[in-house]
MDTraj code that builds the backbone (N, CA, C; nanometers):
import mdtraj as md
import numpy as np

residues = "MET LYS THR ILE ALA VAL ASP ILE ASP GLY ILE LEU THR ASN GLU THR GLU GLY HIS ASP TYR LYS LYS ARG THR PRO ASN LEU ILE ASN ILE GLN PHE ILE ASN TYR LEU SER ILE LYS TYR LYS ILE THR LEU PHE SER SER ARG TYR LEU LYS ASP LEU LYS ILE THR GLU ASP TRP LEU LYS LYS TYR GLY VAL VAL TYR ASN LYS ILE VAL LEU GLY LYS GLU LYS TYR ASP PHE ILE MET ASP ASP LYS ILE VAL GLU ILE SER THR SER ALA SER HIS TYR LEU ASN ASN PHE ALA PHE TYR LYS SER CYS TYR LEU HIS LYS ASN ASN LEU VAL SER ASP ASP GLU LYS HIS ILE CYS TYR PHE CYS GLY GLY ASP ILE VAL GLN LEU THR GLU SER CYS THR GLU CYS GLY ILE ILE VAL CYS PRO LYS CYS ASN ARG CYS ILE CYS ASN LEU ASP GLU LYS HIS LYS PHE LEU LEU MET ARG ILE ARG GLU LEU PHE CYS ASN ASN HIS GLU PHE PHE LYS SER ASP GLU VAL ALA LYS HIS ASN LEU VAL SER PHE ASP GLU LEU SER PHE ASN MET ILE LYS TYR SER ILE LYS SER VAL TYR HIS CYS ARG SER LEU TYR LYS GLU LYS ILE LYS".split()
xyz = np.array([
    [0.0882, -0.1179, -0.0191],
    [0.0074, 0.0308, -0.0160],
    [0.0945, 0.0982, -0.0071],
    [0.0569, 0.2340, -0.0882],
    [0.1219, 0.3520, -0.0653],
    [0.1310, 0.4159, 0.0018],
    [0.1946, 0.5096, 0.0202],
    [0.1673, 0.6452, 0.1585],
    [0.1644, 0.7331, 0.0845],
    [0.0891, 0.8143, 0.1382],
    [0.0419, 0.9768, 0.1178],
    [0.0958, 1.0654, 0.2389],
    [0.1445, 1.1574, 0.2358],
    [0.1879, 1.2333, 0.3562],
    [0.1221, 1.3364, 0.3518],
    [0.0831, 1.4094, 0.4457],
    [-0.0038, 1.5289, 0.4118],
    [0.0225, 1.6149, 0.5548],
    [0.0458, 1.7358, 0.5077],
    [0.0969, 1.8482, 0.6374],
    [-0.0597, 1.8658, 0.7141],
    [-0.0589, 1.9177, 0.8389],
    [-0.1814, 1.9401, 0.8938],
    [-0.2161, 2.0781, 0.9200],
    [-0.0569, 2.1845, 0.9237],
    [-0.1497, 2.3095, 0.8938],
    [-0.1450, 2.3523, 0.7933],
    [-0.2581, 2.4445, 0.7633],
    [-0.3220, 2.4709, 0.6517],
    [-0.4036, 2.3538, 0.5428],
    [-0.3811, 2.2642, 0.5453],
    [-0.3908, 2.1112, 0.5151],
    [-0.5395, 2.0864, 0.5792],
    [-0.4851, 2.0167, 0.7323],
    [-0.5977, 1.9803, 0.7630],
    [-0.7317, 2.1089, 0.8430],
    [-0.6308, 2.1974, 0.8986],
    [-0.6608, 2.3250, 0.9673],
    [-0.6716, 2.4206, 0.8710],
    [-0.7478, 2.5401, 0.9078],
    [-0.7659, 2.6499, 0.8000],
    [-0.6881, 2.7414, 0.8703],
    [-0.5972, 2.7522, 0.9990],
    [-0.5476, 2.8239, 1.0262],
    [-0.3705, 2.7820, 1.0218],
    [-0.2621, 2.8422, 1.0068],
    [-0.1495, 2.8264, 1.0107],
    [-0.0178, 2.9065, 1.0569],
    [-0.0988, 3.0153, 1.0960],
    [-0.0248, 3.0878, 1.2163],
    [-0.0111, 3.1049, 1.3317],
    [0.0963, 3.0921, 1.4184],
    [0.0325, 3.1035, 1.5768],
    [0.1083, 2.9564, 1.6653],
    [0.0858, 2.9218, 1.7741],
    [0.0819, 2.7707, 1.8410],
    [-0.0139, 2.7568, 1.9234],
    [-0.1126, 2.8332, 1.9256],
    [-0.2448, 2.7643, 2.0060],
    [-0.3354, 2.6690, 1.9146],
    [-0.2795, 2.5387, 1.9432],
    [-0.3240, 2.4519, 1.8425],
    [-0.4624, 2.4076, 1.8690],
    [-0.4760, 2.3960, 2.0133],
    [-0.6543, 2.3756, 2.0718],
    [-0.7825, 2.4504, 1.9546],
    [-0.7411, 2.5750, 1.9102],
    [-0.7841, 2.6692, 1.8695],
    [-0.8097, 2.6598, 1.7211],
    [-0.7024, 2.5658, 1.6422],
    [-0.7341, 2.5838, 1.5449],
    [-0.8689, 2.5177, 1.4777],
    [-0.9182, 2.5697, 1.3941],
    [-1.0391, 2.4929, 1.3286],
    [-1.0438, 2.4230, 1.2131],
    [-1.1212, 2.3251, 1.2028],
    [-1.1241, 2.1875, 1.1146],
    [-1.1235, 2.2843, 0.9436],
    [-1.0483, 2.1895, 0.8406],
    [-1.0690, 2.1804, 0.6991],
    [-1.1589, 2.0741, 0.6732],
    [-1.2849, 2.0751, 0.7039],
    [-1.3822, 1.9741, 0.6837],
    [-1.3642, 1.9272, 0.5606],
    [-1.3557, 1.9680, 0.4737],
    [-1.3586, 1.9024, 0.3195],
    [-1.2558, 1.8472, 0.3021],
    [-1.1081, 1.9172, 0.3391],
    [-1.0020, 1.8462, 0.3217],
    [-0.9725, 1.7183, 0.3970],
    [-1.0328, 1.7011, 0.5548],
    [-1.0373, 1.6255, 0.6661],
    [-1.1424, 1.5067, 0.5807],
    [-1.2567, 1.5207, 0.5512],
    [-1.3090, 1.4025, 0.4776],
    [-1.2060, 1.3418, 0.3576],
    [-1.1709, 1.4095, 0.2830],
    [-1.1138, 1.3953, 0.1487],
    [-0.9570, 1.2858, 0.1826],
    [-0.9165, 1.3263, 0.3016],
    [-0.8070, 1.2686, 0.3279],
    [-0.8753, 1.1063, 0.4220],
    [-0.9879, 1.1482, 0.4711],
    [-1.0319, 0.9844, 0.5415],
    [-1.0831, 0.8932, 0.4461],
    [-1.1411, 0.9528, 0.2957],
    [-1.1774, 0.8921, 0.2148],
    [-1.0266, 0.8107, 0.1201],
    [-0.9367, 0.8660, 0.1270],
    [-0.8059, 0.8461, 0.0854],
    [-0.7259, 0.7216, 0.1707],
    [-0.8097, 0.7026, 0.2658],
    [-0.7090, 0.6109, 0.4131],
    [-0.7504, 0.5059, 0.3905],
    [-0.8557, 0.4719, 0.2708],
    [-0.9095, 0.3879, 0.2403],
    [-0.8047, 0.2761, 0.1150],
    [-0.7583, 0.3495, 0.0687],
    [-0.6603, 0.3030, -0.0370],
    [-0.4960, 0.3114, 0.0127],
    [-0.4761, 0.4020, 0.0853],
    [-0.3454, 0.4587, 0.0859],
    [-0.3016, 0.4824, 0.2713],
    [-0.1850, 0.4432, 0.2861],
    [-0.1270, 0.4355, 0.4164],
    [-0.1247, 0.6427, 0.4436],
    [-0.1844, 0.6826, 0.5494],
    [-0.1255, 0.8259, 0.5377],
    [-0.0747, 0.8387, 0.6508],
    [0.0208, 0.9710, 0.6262],
    [0.1415, 1.0116, 0.7129],
    [0.1361, 1.1608, 0.7584],
    [0.0573, 1.1693, 0.8762],
    [0.0809, 1.3512, 0.9052],
    [0.2069, 1.3953, 0.9045],
    [0.2500, 1.5242, 0.9320],
    [0.3574, 1.5660, 0.8975],
    [0.3728, 1.7357, 0.9395],
    [0.4491, 1.7677, 1.0364],
    [0.4413, 1.9017, 1.0961],
    [0.5798, 1.9819, 1.1599],
    [0.5544, 2.1162, 1.1342],
    [0.6794, 2.1770, 1.2243],
    [0.6620, 2.1726, 1.3566],
    [0.5337, 2.1419, 1.3763],
    [0.4961, 2.1289, 1.5745],
    [0.6315, 2.0763, 1.6425],
    [0.6454, 2.0983, 1.7686],
    [0.7360, 2.0759, 1.8380],
    [0.7199, 1.9384, 1.8737],
    [0.7544, 1.8531, 1.9433],
    [0.7619, 1.7345, 1.9918],
    [0.6439, 1.7134, 2.1629],
    [0.6549, 1.8680, 2.1817],
    [0.5780, 1.9194, 2.3130],
    [0.4286, 1.9237, 2.2854],
    [0.4044, 1.9858, 2.1849],
    [0.2967, 2.0145, 2.1194],
    [0.2212, 1.8385, 2.0442],
    [0.2585, 1.7133, 2.0492],
    [0.1989, 1.5779, 1.9903],
    [0.0926, 1.5359, 2.0906],
    [0.0687, 1.5969, 2.2123],
    [-0.0734, 1.5028, 2.3066],
    [-0.1620, 1.5789, 2.2759],
    [-0.1830, 1.7369, 2.2718],
    [-0.2472, 1.8670, 2.2038],
    [-0.2976, 1.8187, 2.0059],
    [-0.2126, 1.7589, 1.9392],
    [-0.1921, 1.7567, 1.8163],
    [-0.2855, 1.6303, 1.8181],
    [-0.2537, 1.5335, 1.8732],
    [-0.3275, 1.4085, 1.8591],
    [-0.4940, 1.3929, 1.8969],
    [-0.4761, 1.4658, 2.0534],
    [-0.6366, 1.5031, 2.0829],
    [-0.7432, 1.5333, 1.9856],
    [-0.6362, 1.6810, 1.8886],
    [-0.7257, 1.7734, 1.8096],
    [-0.7556, 1.6352, 1.6441],
    [-0.6873, 1.5590, 1.6147],
    [-0.7113, 1.4777, 1.5599],
    [-0.8213, 1.3835, 1.5765],
    [-0.8402, 1.3264, 1.7011],
    [-0.9198, 1.2761, 1.7430],
    [-1.0603, 1.3046, 1.7357],
    [-1.0593, 1.4657, 1.7914],
    [-1.1838, 1.5273, 1.7997],
    [-1.2514, 1.5186, 1.6766],
    [-1.2108, 1.5439, 1.5862],
    [-1.2302, 1.5901, 1.3966],
    [-1.2384, 1.4413, 1.3608],
    [-1.1947, 1.3441, 1.4146],
    [-1.2176, 1.2313, 1.3207],
    [-1.1052, 1.2297, 1.1864],
    [-1.0241, 1.2436, 1.2441],
    [-0.9174, 1.2377, 1.1111],
    [-0.8529, 1.0482, 1.1038],
    [-0.8608, 1.0371, 1.0123],
    [-0.7764, 0.8767, 1.0019],
    [-0.5998, 0.9273, 0.9507],
    [-0.5185, 0.8488, 1.0198],
    [-0.4116, 0.8547, 0.9671],
    [-0.2985, 0.7627, 1.0257],
    [-0.2124, 0.6970, 0.9415],
    [-0.1142, 0.5661, 1.0525],
    [0.0054, 0.6100, 1.1109],
    [0.0093, 0.7488, 1.0945],
    [0.1831, 0.7723, 1.1599],
    [0.1342, 0.9264, 1.1658],
    [0.2237, 0.9620, 1.2547],
    [0.2639, 1.1499, 1.2511],
    [0.3780, 1.1698, 1.2800],
    [0.4398, 1.2361, 1.2035],
    [0.6001, 1.2769, 1.2661],
    [0.5832, 1.4792, 1.2545],
    [0.6450, 1.4836, 1.4097],
    [0.6680, 1.6310, 1.3976],
    [0.7788, 1.6660, 1.4339],
    [0.8028, 1.7995, 1.4117],
    [0.9598, 1.8708, 1.4028],
    [1.0228, 1.8531, 1.2669],
    [0.9513, 1.8534, 1.1854],
    [1.0227, 1.8769, 1.0453],
    [1.0314, 2.0085, 1.0104],
    [1.1585, 2.0476, 0.9295],
    [1.2139, 2.1566, 0.8820],
    [1.0841, 2.3099, 0.8782],
    [1.1428, 2.4050, 0.9225],
    [1.0283, 2.5159, 0.8526],
    [1.0912, 2.5796, 0.7560],
    [0.9785, 2.6250, 0.6709],
    [1.0243, 2.6937, 0.5419],
    [0.9101, 2.7931, 0.5118],
    [0.9378, 2.8853, 0.3910],
    [0.8230, 2.9211, 0.3961],
    [0.7858, 2.8771, 0.1964],
    [0.8615, 2.7944, 0.1619],
    [0.8366, 2.7253, 0.0377],
    [0.8739, 2.5645, 0.0141],
    [0.7762, 2.5230, -0.0784],
    [0.8975, 2.3982, -0.0609],
    [0.9093, 2.3446, -0.1921],
    [0.9861, 2.2932, -0.3084],
    [0.9978, 2.2162, -0.3989],
    [0.9828, 2.0795, -0.3672],
    [0.9157, 1.9946, -0.4644],
    [0.9277, 1.8180, -0.4501],
    [0.8276, 1.8202, -0.5684],
    [0.8917, 1.6437, -0.6193],
    [0.8632, 1.6167, -0.7335],
    [0.7345, 1.5299, -0.7032],
    [0.6866, 1.5069, -0.6026],
    [0.5787, 1.4754, -0.5645],
    [0.4675, 1.5449, -0.4991],
    [0.4428, 1.6836, -0.5362],
    [0.3778, 1.7659, -0.4369],
    [0.2510, 1.7203, -0.5247],
    [0.1491, 1.7317, -0.4449],
    [0.0118, 1.7466, -0.5377],
    [-0.0626, 1.8378, -0.4408],
    [-0.1397, 1.9368, -0.5591],
    [-0.1964, 2.0468, -0.4794],
    [-0.3559, 1.9472, -0.4566],
    [-0.3892, 1.9664, -0.2885],
    [-0.4957, 1.8729, -0.2810],
    [-0.6171, 1.9304, -0.3025],
    [-0.6516, 2.0544, -0.3684],
    [-0.8126, 2.0982, -0.4139],
    [-0.7885, 2.0297, -0.5808],
    [-0.6874, 2.0205, -0.6494],
    [-0.6872, 1.9404, -0.8076],
    [-0.7340, 1.7863, -0.7566],
    [-0.6693, 1.7562, -0.6597],
    [-0.6565, 1.6075, -0.6435],
    [-0.8147, 1.5515, -0.5879],
    [-0.8289, 1.6063, -0.4840],
    [-1.0080, 1.6397, -0.4363],
    [-1.1196, 1.6531, -0.5622],
    [-1.0750, 1.6960, -0.6183],
    [-1.1890, 1.7175, -0.7590],
    [-1.1913, 1.6182, -0.8494],
    [-1.0628, 1.5614, -0.8592],
    [-1.0248, 1.4658, -0.9993],
    [-1.1187, 1.3333, -0.8950],
    [-1.1149, 1.2976, -0.7373],
    [-1.1942, 1.1930, -0.7082],
    [-1.3259, 1.2187, -0.7082],
    [-1.3651, 1.3479, -0.7022],
    [-1.4944, 1.3608, -0.6738],
    [-1.5449, 1.3885, -0.8329],
    [-1.4812, 1.3966, -0.9229],
    [-1.5846, 1.3870, -1.0385],
    [-1.5655, 1.2077, -1.1403],
    [-1.4759, 1.1808, -1.0702],
    [-1.5085, 1.0181, -1.1394],
    [-1.5157, 0.9184, -1.0344],
    [-1.6004, 0.9669, -0.9736],
    [-1.6099, 0.8261, -0.8610],
    [-1.7647, 0.8028, -0.8952],
    [-1.7699, 0.6737, -0.9101],
    [-1.9807, 0.6432, -1.0003],
    [-2.0141, 0.6325, -0.8745],
    [-2.0783, 0.6733, -0.8243],
    [-2.1641, 0.6445, -0.6840],
    [-2.2694, 0.4816, -0.7156],
    [-2.3411, 0.5421, -0.8506],
    [-2.4402, 0.4494, -0.8223],
    [-2.3682, 0.3135, -0.8901],
    [-2.2073, 0.2729, -0.9237],
    [-2.1959, 0.1908, -0.9721],
    [-2.1320, 0.1279, -0.7984],
    [-2.1065, 0.1786, -0.7632],
    [-2.0454, 0.1414, -0.6072],
    [-2.1091, 0.0457, -0.4812],
    [-2.1709, -0.0425, -0.5797],
    [-2.2894, -0.1219, -0.4912],
    [-2.2238, -0.2603, -0.5313],
    [-2.1812, -0.3698, -0.4526],
    [-2.1532, -0.4535, -0.4704],
    [-2.2744, -0.5576, -0.5085],
    [-2.4125, -0.5444, -0.4860],
    [-2.5114, -0.5941, -0.5393],
    [-2.5633, -0.5681, -0.6611],
    [-2.5182, -0.4342, -0.6790],
    [-2.5685, -0.3896, -0.8208],
    [-2.4759, -0.4454, -0.9102],
    [-2.3288, -0.4277, -0.8799],
    [-2.2235, -0.5178, -0.9820],
    [-2.2462, -0.6715, -0.9738],
    [-2.3102, -0.7216, -0.9133],
    [-2.3536, -0.8880, -0.9458],
    [-2.4734, -0.9435, -0.9614],
    [-2.5709, -0.8030, -1.0080],
    [-2.6908, -0.8210, -1.0685],
    [-2.7444, -0.8667, -0.9469],
    [-2.7649, -0.8748, -0.8374],
    [-2.8406, -0.9246, -0.7636],
    [-2.9326, -0.7951, -0.6502],
    [-2.9794, -0.7426, -0.7525],
    [-3.0854, -0.6557, -0.6960],
    [-3.2107, -0.6242, -0.7686],
    [-3.2999, -0.6390, -0.6722],
    [-3.4435, -0.7022, -0.7175],
    [-3.5206, -0.5383, -0.7409],
    [-3.5991, -0.4957, -0.8475],
    [-3.6837, -0.3666, -0.8734],
    [-3.7695, -0.3536, -0.7369],
    [-3.8014, -0.4924, -0.7056],
    [-3.9385, -0.4350, -0.5788],
    [-3.8646, -0.4063, -0.4505],
    [-3.7344, -0.4309, -0.4278],
    [-3.6560, -0.4135, -0.3423],
    [-3.6536, -0.3018, -0.2574],
    [-3.7092, -0.2760, -0.1390],
    [-3.6891, -0.1577, -0.0592],
    [-3.5314, -0.1078, 0.0442],
    [-3.5152, -0.0607, 0.0509],
    [-3.3516, -0.0278, 0.0669],
    [-3.4045, 0.1406, 0.1956],
    [-3.3054, 0.1726, 0.2526],
    [-3.2716, 0.2555, 0.3639],
    [-3.2355, 0.3574, 0.2844],
    [-3.2626, 0.4917, 0.3441],
    [-3.2045, 0.6141, 0.2478],
    [-3.1552, 0.6879, 0.3695],
    [-3.0205, 0.7242, 0.3361],
    [-2.8854, 0.7150, 0.3919],
    [-2.9056, 0.8577, 0.4880],
    [-2.9946, 0.9423, 0.3990],
    [-3.0128, 1.0648, 0.4639],
    [-3.1022, 1.1080, 0.5577],
    [-3.2445, 1.0258, 0.5648],
    [-3.3414, 1.0228, 0.6702],
    [-3.4150, 0.9320, 0.7174],
    [-3.3851, 0.8242, 0.6845],
    [-3.3873, 0.6461, 0.7106],
    [-3.4879, 0.6063, 0.6387],
    [-3.5851, 0.6781, 0.5850],
    [-3.6823, 0.6218, 0.4864],
    [-3.6476, 0.5184, 0.3866],
    [-3.8253, 0.4528, 0.3771],
    [-3.8034, 0.3328, 0.2227],
    [-3.7774, 0.3862, 0.1100],
    [-3.6860, 0.3520, 0.0376],
    [-3.7026, 0.3705, -0.1067],
    [-3.6750, 0.2547, -0.1792],
    [-3.7756, 0.2559, -0.2675],
    [-3.8263, 0.1332, -0.3562],
    [-3.7058, 0.1544, -0.5052],
    [-3.6579, 0.0230, -0.5567],
    [-3.5800, 0.0024, -0.6567],
    [-3.6222, 0.0741, -0.7592],
    [-3.7853, 0.0844, -0.7850],
    [-3.8053, 0.1173, -0.8956],
    [-3.8381, 0.2757, -0.9095],
    [-3.8288, 0.3252, -0.7670],
    [-3.8339, 0.5103, -0.8147],
    [-3.7298, 0.5217, -0.8798],
    [-3.8209, 0.6271, -0.9364],
    [-3.7408, 0.7094, -1.0522],
    [-3.5669, 0.7992, -0.9925],
    [-3.4688, 0.7643, -1.0585],
    [-3.3053, 0.7975, -1.0323],
    [-3.2888, 0.9624, -1.0776],
    [-3.1907, 1.0296, -1.0124],
    [-3.1899, 1.1518, -1.0600],
    [-3.0904, 1.1364, -1.1674],
    [-3.1218, 1.2405, -1.2716],
    [-3.0404, 1.2172, -1.4191],
    [-2.9380, 1.2751, -1.3953],
    [-2.8902, 1.3686, -1.2911],
    [-2.6997, 1.3616, -1.2317],
    [-2.6467, 1.3198, -1.2418],
    [-2.6761, 1.3056, -1.0939],
    [-2.5647, 1.1696, -1.0491],
    [-2.6488, 0.9739, -0.9944],
    [-2.7491, 1.0051, -1.1084],
    [-2.7751, 0.8017, -1.0924],
    [-2.8263, 0.7773, -1.0336],
    [-2.8196, 0.8851, -0.8767],
    [-2.8856, 0.7499, -0.7366],
    [-3.0130, 0.7928, -0.7333],
    [-3.1170, 0.6976, -0.6733],
    [-3.2625, 0.6822, -0.6429],
    [-3.2923, 0.8585, -0.5671],
    [-3.3733, 0.9129, -0.6591],
    [-3.4292, 1.0015, -0.5132],
    [-3.5331, 0.9475, -0.4335],
    [-3.5125, 0.9719, -0.2430],
    [-3.5410, 0.9724, -0.2048],
    [-3.6865, 1.0152, -0.1772],
    [-3.7863, 0.9583, -0.2176],
    [-3.9285, 0.9896, -0.2197],
    [-3.9615, 1.1036, -0.0612],
    [-3.9114, 1.0723, 0.0502],
    [-3.9534, 1.1068, 0.1911],
    [-3.8527, 1.2343, 0.1994],
    [-3.6885, 1.2637, 0.1798],
    [-3.6221, 1.3415, 0.2129],
    [-3.6113, 1.4480, 0.0433],
    [-3.6274, 1.3497, -0.0630],
    [-3.6316, 1.4528, -0.1703],
    [-3.4416, 1.4727, -0.2110],
    [-3.3488, 1.4078, -0.1440],
    [-3.2330, 1.4105, -0.1409],
    [-3.1883, 1.3084, -0.2347],
    [-3.0452, 1.3327, -0.3281],
    [-2.9707, 1.2882, -0.3930],
    [-2.8446, 1.3133, -0.3888],
    [-2.7252, 1.2346, -0.4694],
    [-2.6255, 1.2960, -0.4587],
    [-2.5550, 1.4419, -0.4762],
    [-2.6870, 1.5183, -0.5700],
    [-2.6781, 1.6561, -0.5749],
    [-2.6820, 1.7496, -0.4917],
    [-2.7378, 1.6999, -0.3758],
    [-2.7907, 1.7863, -0.2766],
    [-2.6751, 1.8622, -0.1847],
    [-2.5425, 1.7319, -0.2084],
    [-2.5175, 1.6974, -0.0565],
    [-2.3635, 1.8195, -0.0891],
    [-2.2832, 1.9045, -0.0464],
    [-2.1536, 1.9642, -0.0632],
    [-2.0078, 1.8659, -0.0555],
    [-1.9418, 1.9150, -0.0680],
    [-1.8135, 1.8399, -0.1017],
    [-1.8036, 1.7304, 0.0139],
    [-1.7610, 1.7754, 0.1528],
    [-1.7355, 1.7395, 0.2572],
    [-1.8216, 1.6127, 0.2745],
    [-1.9326, 1.6543, 0.2702],
    [-2.0747, 1.5375, 0.2923],
    [-2.0424, 1.3967, 0.1641],
    [-1.9927, 1.4389, 0.0647],
    [-1.9975, 1.3612, -0.0632],
    [-1.8607, 1.2594, -0.0396],
    [-1.7495, 1.3193, 0.0549],
    [-1.6530, 1.2554, 0.0549],
    [-1.6876, 1.1955, 0.2280],
    [-1.7442, 1.1727, 0.2758],
    [-1.7959, 1.0862, 0.3721],
    [-1.9174, 0.9852, 0.2944],
    [-1.9801, 1.0556, 0.2135],
    [-2.0551, 0.8782, 0.2008],
    [-1.9618, 0.7973, 0.0737],
    [-1.8839, 0.8710, -0.0005],
    [-1.7396, 0.8033, -0.0691],
    [-1.6879, 0.6906, 0.0104],
    [-1.6613, 0.7600, 0.1466],
    [-1.5794, 0.6542, 0.2386],
    [-1.6766, 0.5306, 0.3141],
    [-1.8109, 0.5573, 0.3066],
    [-1.8753, 0.4761, 0.3623],
    [-1.9265, 0.3831, 0.2535],
    [-1.9359, 0.4222, 0.1001],
    [-1.9814, 0.3113, 0.0043],
    [-1.8529, 0.2356, -0.0236],
    [-1.7284, 0.2674, 0.0041],
    [-1.5615, 0.2324, -0.0349],
    [-1.6042, 0.0983, 0.1039],
    [-1.6335, 0.1547, 0.2472],
    [-1.5990, 0.0310, 0.3271],
    [-1.6849, -0.0515, 0.3557],
    [-1.8133, -0.0160, 0.2936],
    [-1.9802, -0.1091, 0.3092],
    [-1.9967, -0.1711, 0.1602],
    [-2.0345, -0.0685, 0.0723],
    [-2.1243, -0.0851, -0.0146],
    [-2.0526, -0.1786, -0.1389],
    [-1.9265, -0.1591, -0.1330],
    [-1.8484, -0.1761, -0.2063],
    [-1.7131, -0.3073, -0.1926],
    [-1.7227, -0.3296, -0.0833],
    [-1.6952, -0.4127, -0.0367],
    [-1.7053, -0.5699, -0.0082],
    [-1.6589, -0.6850, -0.0624],
    [-1.7359, -0.8282, -0.0865],
    [-1.6748, -0.8770, 0.0691],
    [-1.6127, -0.8725, 0.0961],
    [-1.5339, -0.8633, 0.2597],
    [-1.6561, -0.8515, 0.3244],
    [-1.6981, -0.7468, 0.3612],
    [-1.8040, -0.7039, 0.4415],
    [-1.9553, -0.7805, 0.3950],
    [-1.9834, -0.8068, 0.3007],
    [-2.0853, -0.8892, 0.2557],
    [-2.0757, -1.0651, 0.3172],
    [-2.0068, -1.0769, 0.2686],
    [-1.9584, -1.2299, 0.3042],
    [-1.9698, -1.2443, 0.4086],
    [-1.9405, -1.1416, 0.5383],
    [-1.8890, -1.1859, 0.7145],
    [-2.0250, -1.1558, 0.7478],
    [-2.0056, -1.2149, 0.8784],
    [-2.1107, -1.2482, 0.9762],
    [-2.0961, -1.1348, 1.0902],
    [-1.9426, -1.0463, 1.1216],
    [-1.9332, -1.0161, 1.1947],
    [-1.9732, -0.8142, 1.1948],
    [-1.9419, -0.7835, 1.3290],
    [-1.9996, -0.5829, 1.3303],
    [-1.8521, -0.5609, 1.2526],
    [-1.8741, -0.5028, 1.1860],
    [-1.7524, -0.4316, 1.1017],
    [-1.7218, -0.2824, 1.1768],
    [-1.5845, -0.2938, 1.1845],
    [-1.5295, -0.1600, 1.2532],
    [-1.4942, -0.0534, 1.1777],
    [-1.5420, 0.0448, 1.2598],
    [-1.5316, 0.1880, 1.1423],
    [-1.4791, 0.3078, 1.2242],
    [-1.3964, 0.3762, 1.1843],
    [-1.4134, 0.4883, 1.2776],
    [-1.4673, 0.6386, 1.2391],
    [-1.5955, 0.6120, 1.1814],
    [-1.6504, 0.7152, 1.1532],
    [-1.7266, 0.8516, 1.2331],
    [-1.6836, 0.9527, 1.2024],
    [-1.6990, 1.0665, 1.2645],
    [-1.7928, 1.1671, 1.2588],
    [-1.9196, 1.1768, 1.3185],
    [-1.9791, 1.3048, 1.2404],
    [-1.9300, 1.4456, 1.2626],
    [-1.9652, 1.5339, 1.1872],
    [-1.9293, 1.6956, 1.1641],
    [-2.0186, 1.8003, 1.1863],
    [-2.1683, 1.7269, 1.1888],
    [-2.3035, 1.7957, 1.1753],
    [-2.4322, 1.7065, 1.2145],
    [-2.5238, 1.7323, 1.2137],
    [-2.6379, 1.6903, 1.1893],
    [-2.6269, 1.5953, 1.0969],
    [-2.6474, 1.6585, 0.9152],
    [-2.6782, 1.5525, 0.8584],
    [-2.5691, 1.4590, 0.8224],
    [-2.4360, 1.4660, 0.8600],
    [-2.3167, 1.3131, 0.8666],
    [-2.3605, 1.3049, 0.9900],
    [-2.4228, 1.2663, 1.0985],
    [-2.4572, 1.1879, 1.2218],
    [-2.6094, 1.1079, 1.1644],
    [-2.6782, 1.2042, 1.0743],
    [-2.7636, 1.1339, 1.0615],
    [-2.7049, 1.0427, 0.9103],
    [-2.6269, 1.0687, 0.8563],
    [-2.5553, 0.9762, 0.7139],
    [-2.4904, 0.8571, 0.7660],
    [-2.4430, 0.8960, 0.8911],
    [-2.3167, 0.7545, 0.9574],
    [-2.4720, 0.6343, 1.0238],
    [-2.5405, 0.7043, 1.0678],
    [-2.6186, 0.6050, 1.1551],
    [-2.7473, 0.5186, 1.0161],
    [-2.7828, 0.6018, 0.9461],
    [-2.8803, 0.5306, 0.8421],
    [-2.7984, 0.4694, 0.7443],
    [-2.7008, 0.4820, 0.7249],
    [-2.5800, 0.4035, 0.6595],
    [-2.5541, 0.3038, 0.6941],
    [-2.5263, 0.3002, 0.8262],
    [-2.5150, 0.2011, 0.9094],
    [-2.5902, 0.0641, 0.8684],
    [-2.7195, 0.1052, 0.9160],
    [-2.8667, 0.0352, 0.9026],
    [-2.8734, -0.0013, 0.7730],
    [-2.8317, 0.0933, 0.6533],
    [-2.8824, 0.0354, 0.5370],
    [-2.8128, -0.1031, 0.5074],
    [-2.6604, -0.0550, 0.5151],
    [-2.5575, -0.1114, 0.4782],
    [-2.6096, -0.3104, 0.5105],
    [-2.6276, -0.2976, 0.6749],
    [-2.6613, -0.4342, 0.7092],
    [-2.8015, -0.4701, 0.6583],
    [-2.8868, -0.3798, 0.6231],
    [-2.9862, -0.4814, 0.5614],
    [-2.9678, -0.4858, 0.4067],
    [-2.9021, -0.4481, 0.3313],
    [-2.8627, -0.4857, 0.2186],
    [-2.7642, -0.6256, 0.2351],
    [-2.6842, -0.6493, 0.3540],
    [-2.5901, -0.7792, 0.3679],
    [-2.7091, -0.9160, 0.4117],
    [-2.7912, -0.8732, 0.4886],
    [-2.9151, -0.9552, 0.5226],
    [-2.9679, -1.0115, 0.3614],
    [-3.0140, -0.8827, 0.2938],
    [-3.0446, -0.9579, 0.1410],
    [-2.9541, -1.0165, 0.0879],
    [-2.8544, -0.9925, 0.0690],
    [-2.7095, -1.0769, -0.0219],
    [-2.7255, -1.1993, 0.0767],
    [-2.7382, -1.1767, 0.1260],
    [-2.6954, -1.3680, 0.2579],
    [-2.8508, -1.4636, 0.2030],
    [-2.9968, -1.3622, 0.2062],
    [-3.0824, -1.4800, 0.1168],
    [-3.0492, -1.4632, 0.0289],
    [-2.9819, -1.4317, -0.1142],
    [-3.0138, -1.4289, -0.2574],
    [-2.9080, -1.5877, -0.3039],
    [-2.7715, -1.5701, -0.1852],
    [-2.7500, -1.6581, -0.2261],
    [-2.7312, -1.7890, -0.1423],
    [-2.8442, -1.8152, -0.0592],
    [-2.8978, -1.9430, 0.0038],
    [-2.8909, -2.0680, -0.0728],
])
top = md.Topology()
chain = top.add_chain()
for i, resn in enumerate(residues, 1):
    res = top.add_residue(resn, chain, resSeq=i)
    for name in ("N", "CA", "C"):
        top.add_atom(name, md.element.get_by_symbol(name[0]), res)
traj = md.Trajectory(xyz[None], top)
């Protein structure tokens, strides 16, 4: 598995100046993007913060649900950096957003195991969605008749959260074949993300039960 190195200040935080790290505000779009990448890459966080700031830094990362494998503090301070492996995060984030096929990221769909009359659970409100319900012409996702939401209603940070959910569960054949409770470290950051996590977990376990019925 390849490793991505991510600077903390200015990427995961909105501020870069000063040393009051407890008061740093999170860049939620970038955090959700990095969390999504953590499914396919190892994440190493690095910063010019001192080693004495490690506990404060770890607490902040935990508070905002940042997923990472390693943290390195004490890097050289600089005004600019030149490197042949630098990737602009906004460009990379746009690439992943534009190329993720939500309607194809479903293990049941890819294996032709979905019936038109099946009921599924809306990720956003918990309401029932029938497969025959009309899909959105823009994103291809079935529009919930109760809350009228689809992917088009989501901003970037919520889209990245949903992409991560889809990769962790919906597109994961190991999850469907398992009987165990899947471990995850999904952390909500507002009411919508809280509902997305709550109802998506309920939904994917419902889908897994349907899958097990079909393969008997």
